N, C-alpha and C positions, 0 to 999 in steps of 0.2 A: 587210520587216519596217524600222522608222522607226526612228533612233536617238533615245533619250529624251536630253535634256540630261547629266543626271545622268550615262547610259552615256557619253556624248560625253566630259565632262569625265575620268572616268574612265579612260577608253583613255587621253586625253591625260597623264594626270598617271604613267601608267605609261612610256609611250614617254617621257615630260618624264626620267625618272629613270633609264631607261636608256641614251637620249643622252647623261645626265651622268656616266655611270661609263666610258662611249665619251672623253669629250672630256678627261678627269680629266689621264690623263695627258699629253697634247702640252702642251710649252713649260714643264714642269717640272725645274729643272735642281739637281738636289742638292749637298751642301754636298763632296761630293768631287770632282764637276765642277768646283764653283768654285773648288776650289784652297783654299777658305776652312773655318770653321766652328770652335764654340768646343768646347772641351776637356771630352770625355765625353760627347758626343754622339754619335746614329751618321750615319754619313760615307753614308749615303742619304737623308737628312732634306732636306726640300725646303727652299730659300734662300728663295722667290717662287713662292705657288703662282696667282696671279694669279686669284682666286676670282669675282670680278665680273665680268671677263671671258669665264671660261668661261660664268658666269650667264647671259649674256646671248645667247653662242653656243649653251646649249641649248636658250633658247627657241626662238631664230631658228629651226633645223633641224628643230626639233620640231615645232614649227610648221608647215616646210614639207613633212615626210614625213607628219603629220597631216593636213593639207590635200589631197597625194596619196593618200591611204590612204582619205578621205572620197570624192574625188572620183569613183573606182575603184568605191568602194560604191554610190556612186550611180548609175553607169555602167551595175552590172551584171557587172561583173568580180569584183568580190569575195560572191559567194553562196555559199551552203553545197551548192546542188547544182553546182557547176562548182568548187570549193575540193575535194571530196570526191570530183570523178571523176579532178583531178590527181593529190590521194592515193592513188588505186585503190583507196577504200572504197566499199561498193555504197549508195544513196542509200538 
């Protein structure tokens, strides 16, 4: 079974969102950690989230993971028979 372009894009899209949620907490400093903050705001609110950097890193990491996954699929490591055997399900 060969992935169509739309299936590949859907898999990459889901993978991209998962990686984004993994990268979001890195490098964020809260107002409490920084020692400042406006009065009346939550001390856990972030100072600078650096979203541009996180979006670039998310795209790069997702592309690498997606590439490894596609290579493994085309090499035959990610086929349904092998995965079901690995999980203990009958084919």
